[in-house]
C-alpha positions as CSV (number, residue, x, y, z in Angstrom):
1,X,0.7,1.8,14.3
2,X,0.6,3.3,10.8
3,X,2.3,6.5,11.0
4,X,2.8,9.1,8.2
5,X,5.3,7.2,5.4
6,X,3.5,4.3,5.1
7,X,3.0,2.4,2.6
8,X,-1.2,1.5,3.6
9,X,-4.2,0.1,1.3
10,X,-7.3,3.2,2.0
11,X,-10.6,1.5,2.2
12,X,-13.5,4.9,0.9
13,X,-16.8,4.5,0.4
14,X,-19.2,6.5,-1.6
15,X,-18.0,6.2,-4.2
16,X,-16.4,2.7,-2.9
17,X,-12.2,2.1,-4.3
18,X,-9.9,1.3,-2.7
19,X,-6.2,3.7,-3.1
20,X,-2.6,2.2,-2.7
21,X,0.2,4.4,-1.6
22,X,2.1,6.6,1.1
23,X,-0.1,7.8,3.8
24,X,1.1,11.6,4.0
25,X,-1.0,12.9,7.0
26,X,-3.7,11.2,9.6
27,X,-6.1,13.8,11.0
28,X,-9.1,13.7,12.7
29,X,-10.5,15.3,9.5
30,X,-9.4,12.9,7.3
31,X,-6.2,11.2,5.2
32,X,-3.7,12.4,2.6
33,X,-2.3,9.9,0.5
34,X,0.2,10.2,-2.8
35,X,-1.3,7.1,-4.4
36,X,-3.2,5.1,-6.7
37,X,-6.4,3.1,-7.0
38,X,-5.7,-0.4,-6.0
39,X,-7.2,-1.7,-9.7
40,X,-4.3,0.4,-11.2
41,X,-1.5,-1.6,-9.7
42,X,-0.5,-4.0,-12.5
43,X,-1.1,-1.7,-14.7
44,X,0.9,1.2,-13.3
45,X,3.6,-1.2,-12.5
46,X,3.5,-2.4,-16.5
47,X,4.4,2.0,-17.8
48,X,6.6,2.1,-14.8
49,X,9.0,-0.8,-16.4
50,X,8.0,0.0,-20.5
51,X,9.4,3.4,-19.0
52,X,6.5,5.3,-20.9
53,X,5.7,9.3,-20.5
54,X,1.9,8.2,-20.7
55,X,2.0,6.1,-17.1
56,X,-0.7,6.3,-14.8
57,X,0.8,8.2,-11.5
58,X,0.5,8.8,-8.0
59,X,-1.0,11.7,-7.2
60,X,-1.7,13.5,-4.0
61,X,-4.9,13.9,-2.4
62,X,-7.3,13.5,0.5
63,X,-10.6,11.7,1.4
64,X,-12.6,13.4,4.2
65,X,-12.9,11.1,7.0
66,X,-16.4,10.5,6.7
67,X,-15.2,8.7,3.4
68,X,-12.1,6.5,4.9
69,X,-13.3,3.2,5.8
70,X,-10.3,1.9,6.7
71,X,-6.5,1.6,6.8
72,X,-4.3,-0.8,6.4
73,X,-0.8,-1.5,6.6
74,X,0.7,-2.7,2.9
75,X,2.1,-6.0,5.0
76,X,2.9,-9.4,4.0
77,X,0.6,-11.7,4.8
78,X,0.9,-15.9,5.0
79,X,3.2,-16.6,2.4
80,X,1.9,-13.3,0.1
81,X,4.5,-10.4,-0.2
82,X,3.1,-7.1,0.4
83,X,2.3,-4.5,-2.5
84,X,5.2,-3.1,-1.4
85,X,7.5,-6.0,-1.7
86,X,5.5,-6.8,-5.4
87,X,6.7,-3.5,-6.3
88,X,10.0,-3.5,-5.2
89,X,10.8,-7.1,-6.9
90,X,9.4,-5.7,-9.9
91,X,10.0,-2.1,-10.3
92,X,13.9,-2.8,-9.2
93,X,13.7,0.1,-5.9
94,X,11.6,0.3,-3.0
95,X,7.8,2.5,-3.7
96,X,9.9,5.6,-1.0
97,X,13.1,5.3,-3.8
98,X,11.0,5.6,-6.6
99,X,8.2,8.8,-5.1
100,X,11.6,10.4,-4.5
101,X,12.8,10.6,-8.1
102,X,14.6,7.4,-8.4
103,X,14.8,5.5,-12.2
104,X,13.5,1.6,-12.1
105,X,16.8,-0.4,-12.1
106,X,15.1,-3.2,-14.3
């Protein structure tokens, strides 16, 4: 079951995009997430590791339910680590630790 504070990938329509991050709220009118566009994930990790001040940041946004096509838990699949697992491996923090203000350990 997808609960608030789960790490998820939301697929949106009009325009079509995927958002990866923390689900803050799931309501009949829509979802609130703190995340980034999935296509920016690698750049996001690189910039965190380089500790650049102008890095991509996770922003909090509301997406109305008419745009939400699906919300998937970020889970490993057939030996492929989840994005959250990749984040933890490369940054040295969990996504939640990072969002709570932790500094990268790498």
